[in-house]
C-alpha positions in Angstrom: 0.2 70.8 -133.2 -0.2 68.6 -130.6 1.5 69.7 -127.0 4.8 67.9 -127.6 4.6 66.8 -123.7 1.6 64.3 -124.8 3.8 62.7 -127.2 5.3 60.6 -125.6 2.4 59.5 -123.1 0.4 58.9 -126.6 3.1 56.8 -127.7 3.1 54.4 -124.3 -0.5 53.9 -124.3 -0.3 53.2 -128.0 2.4 50.8 -127.4 0.2 48.9 -124.0 -2.5 47.9 -126.5 0.2 45.6 -128.1 2.5 44.5 -124.4 0.0 43.7 -121.7 1.0 44.4 -118.4 4.9 45.5 -118.9 4.1 49.4 -118.9 7.2 50.0 -116.9 9.2 48.4 -119.4 7.7 50.2 -122.4 8.7 53.5 -120.6 11.7 53.2 -119.9 12.1 52.0 -123.9 10.4 55.6 -124.5 13.1 57.5 -122.7 15.9 55.5 -124.6 13.8 56.6 -127.6 13.6 60.3 -126.9 17.1 60.4 -125.2 18.1 59.8 -128.1 20.0 56.5 -127.5 19.8 52.9 -127.5 18.7 50.0 -124.9 19.6 46.6 -124.7 16.7 44.0 -123.8 18.3 41.1 -121.7 15.7 38.5 -121.4 14.8 34.8 -122.2 13.1 34.4 -125.1 9.1 34.4 -125.5 8.5 37.5 -123.7 7.8 40.2 -126.3 10.6 42.0 -126.9 10.6 41.2 -131.1 7.0 42.9 -130.6 7.5 45.7 -128.4 10.1 46.6 -131.2 7.8 45.9 -134.0 4.8 48.4 -131.6 7.3 51.2 -130.9 8.1 50.9 -135.0 4.6 51.2 -136.1 3.2 53.4 -133.1 5.6 56.5 -134.9 5.7 55.4 -138.4 8.7 54.1 -139.0 11.2 52.5 -140.7 11.5 48.8 -139.1 14.4 46.4 -139.6 15.0 43.1 -137.4 19.2 41.7 -137.6 19.2 38.5 -136.7 23.0 37.8 -135.0 24.3 34.5 -136.2 27.9 33.5 -136.1 28.5 33.4 -139.9 27.0 37.3 -139.8 28.7 39.7 -141.9 29.7 43.3 -141.0 28.8 44.2 -144.0 25.5 42.6 -143.7 24.6 45.0 -141.4 25.5 48.3 -143.5 25.4 47.5 -146.6 27.8 46.4 -149.8 28.9 48.7 -152.8 27.8 46.7 -155.6 29.0 46.9 -159.5 26.2 47.9 -162.0 27.8 46.5 -165.5 25.1 49.2 -167.2 26.0 52.0 -165.8 30.0 51.0 -165.5 29.9 52.5 -161.6 29.4 50.9 -158.6 26.0 51.4 -156.2 24.7 51.2 -152.8 23.1 48.9 -151.7 21.9 50.1 -148.0 21.9 47.4 -145.4 19.1 46.7 -142.4 21.1 49.7 -140.2 19.5 52.7 -142.6 16.0 51.9 -140.5 14.8 54.4 -137.4 14.3 51.1 -134.9 16.8 48.6 -135.2 16.1 45.1 -133.4 20.1 43.8 -132.8 18.2 40.1 -132.1 20.2 37.9 -130.4 23.0 40.5 -130.6 25.4 38.2 -128.8 25.5 35.4 -131.0 27.9 36.4 -133.2 31.1 37.8 -133.7 33.0 41.0 -131.8 34.4 41.7 -135.6 30.8 42.3 -136.4 29.5 43.5 -133.7 31.3 46.6 -133.7 29.6 47.2 -137.0 27.0 48.9 -134.5 29.6 51.3 -132.7 29.7 53.4 -135.7 25.9 53.5 -136.3 25.0 53.9 -132.6 27.4 57.0 -131.4 27.8 58.6 -134.9 24.8 58.2 -136.3 26.8 57.2 -139.5 28.8 55.0 -141.2 31.3 55.1 -143.2 31.3 52.5 -146.4 34.6 52.4 -148.5 35.8 55.9 -147.4 32.1 57.4 -148.1 30.3 59.1 -144.9 26.7 57.8 -144.9 24.0 59.5 -142.8 21.8 57.2 -141.0 17.7 58.3 -140.9 16.5 59.8 -137.7 15.3 58.7 -135.0 18.1 56.0 -134.9 16.9 53.9 -132.3 18.7 50.4 -131.7 17.7 47.7 -129.1 19.4 44.7 -129.3 18.3 41.0 -127.0 20.3 39.4 -126.0 19.4 35.2 -123.6 20.9 36.0 -120.1 20.4 31.9 -119.9 22.2 30.5 -123.3 25.9 30.7 -123.7 26.4 27.6 -126.2 28.0 29.4 -128.9 27.6 33.0 -127.7 30.2 35.9 -127.6 29.9 38.3 -124.5 30.1 41.7 -125.9 32.9 44.4 -125.6 32.7 47.1 -122.8 32.8 49.5 -125.5 29.9 48.2 -126.7 28.3 47.7 -124.0 29.0 51.5 -122.6 26.8 51.7 -126.0 23.8 51.6 -124.7 22.0 54.0 -122.4 20.1 51.5 -120.2 19.8 47.6 -120.5 16.1 46.3 -119.0 14.4 43.2 -118.5 10.8 42.2 -119.8 10.0 39.2 -117.7 6.9 37.5 -117.6 3.8 38.0 -116.9 1.6 37.0 -113.9 -1.4 34.5 -114.7 -3.9 37.5 -115.3 -1.1 39.0 -117.7 -1.1 36.0 -119.4 -4.8 35.3 -119.4 -5.2 39.0 -121.3 -2.1 37.6 -123.6 -4.6 34.8 -124.8 -7.9 36.5 -124.6 -5.8 39.6 -127.3 -5.3 36.7 -129.6 -8.1 34.5 -130.3 -8.6 35.7 -133.4 -6.0 38.4 -134.8 -2.7 40.0 -133.3 -3.4 43.5 -132.2 -0.2 44.3 -133.6 -1.4 44.1 -137.3 -4.6 46.5 -136.5 -2.1 48.7 -134.4 -2.1 52.5 -135.8 0.6 55.3 -135.5 -0.1 58.0 -133.2 2.5 60.4 -133.6 4.7 61.4 -136.4 9.0 61.1 -137.0 8.9 65.1 -136.9 7.3 64.7 -133.9 9.8 62.2 -132.0 12.7 64.7 -133.7 11.1 67.5 -131.6 10.7 65.8 -128.4 13.9 64.8 -128.9 15.4 68.2 -129.2 12.8 69.4 -126.0 14.4 66.9 -124.3 17.5 68.5 -124.5 16.3 72.0 -123.0 14.3 70.8 -119.5 16.5 72.3 -116.8 18.4 70.5 -114.5 20.1 72.1 -111.3 23.4 72.1 -110.4 22.5 69.9 -107.0 21.7 67.9 -109.6 24.2 66.9 -111.9 27.0 66.6 -108.4 24.4 64.2 -107.4 24.9 62.4 -110.6 28.1 63.0 -110.6 28.4 61.6 -107.0 26.4 58.4 -107.5 28.6 57.4 -110.4 32.1 58.6 -108.8 30.7 56.5 -106.1 30.8 52.9 -108.3 34.7 53.6 -109.0 35.4 53.5 -104.8 34.3 50.0 -104.0 37.3 47.8 -104.8 36.3 45.2 -102.5 32.7 45.1 -104.2 33.7 46.3 -107.8 35.9 44.9 -109.7 35.6 48.2 -112.8 32.8 51.2 -111.9 31.3 52.9 -114.5 32.5 55.6 -116.9 31.8 59.8 -117.4 29.9 57.9 -120.2 27.2 56.6 -117.9 27.3 60.0 -115.9 26.1 61.4 -119.0 23.6 59.2 -119.8 21.8 59.5 -116.1 21.8 62.9 -116.7 20.0 62.4 -120.5 18.1 59.9 -119.3 16.5 61.5 -116.4 15.7 64.5 -118.7 13.4 61.9 -120.8 11.7 61.2 -117.7 11.0 64.3 -115.9 9.6 65.5 -119.6 8.2 61.7 -119.7 5.9 63.2 -116.4 5.7 66.5 -118.3 7.2 68.4 -116.0 10.8 70.8 -117.3 12.7 70.6 -114.6 14.9 67.7 -113.6 14.2 66.2 -109.5 16.1 64.1 -107.8 13.9 60.7 -107.9 14.3 60.8 -111.4 17.8 60.3 -111.3 16.5 57.9 -108.6 14.6 55.4 -110.2 17.0 55.2 -113.8 20.2 54.6 -111.4 20.1 50.8 -111.4 18.6 50.5 -115.4 21.6 53.1 -116.5 24.2 50.8 -114.0 23.6 47.3 -113.6 25.3 46.8 -117.3 28.6 48.9 -116.3 29.4 47.5 -113.4 31.9 44.2 -113.7 31.6 42.8 -109.6 34.8 41.0 -108.2 34.2 37.3 -108.2 34.0 37.3 -104.2 30.7 39.9 -103.9 29.6 37.4 -106.6 30.3 34.5 -104.7 28.5 36.4 -101.7 25.5 36.4 -104.0 26.0 40.4 -104.4 24.2 41.6 -107.7 24.0 44.4 -109.3 20.9 45.7 -107.4 22.7 45.8 -104.1 25.4 48.1 -105.5 23.1 50.8 -106.8 20.9 50.8 -104.1 24.1 50.7 -101.1 25.2 53.9 -104.0 22.1 55.4 -103.0 21.7 54.5 -99.9 25.4 56.4 -99.5 24.9 59.4 -101.3 23.4 62.9 -99.8 20.4 63.8 -102.0 20.3 67.1 -103.0 17.4 69.5 -100.8 
């Protein structure tokens, strides 16, 4: 059996064959996967969000489903529906696209809150309840949701309860000129995604997820996480709504995963620092006057990190 610490790097290297120049984003997506959480990608179209999701699914030989969220999408279009079979005289359940290992929720803010909430139980409990029956989702179960931050016409902002379900919010960003040239060169004949092979198995990912929960985190680091997150609730002049204890849990889980990715069996303060922004960004609601002054969530997080004492 391969060393579990090698699995995340093998996964990252394989996805990098398809996604050019975005290794930091790929690493954070893999951190989200092995943390047993979910990731929200907020960026403009055409930057490879769908390709990243498909490459991840192919790399782990997992089942991939893409859900295109539209205003007329129904909850049953996501979870599935029971249909009466006249021959057998019984209702048969037809699984929806949520029954997959990697689920791409494309433009999740384009559907109604009622349909958005259909993902809530799945994301939090890793199961769904239909007609009173509880159905377990396949493991691992990883949701990558996308949003377009520019176009707001015909969109429904995600409720705070659902935004909080995502471990991290990430942005892919535009490639450099050289990276864009490499993208064109790689796609001269066939898409590299078509020839991408799996490098790890579903069971490997499950074992890594278990191993991440065994990464040691010192009590001083735990206190550092709590102080960092709670500081966001003590800035009423700049922040209207700070991060909840779920953010502390997310920061602890992702810090453990980042330590594991770096082949360490213990968490260091830099793990917390490196993940503070993607974990807290979408959980902070700034005061209107802060936005007018040009403050951003990144400014707030940087201020908090400077203010909170780093454990020695």
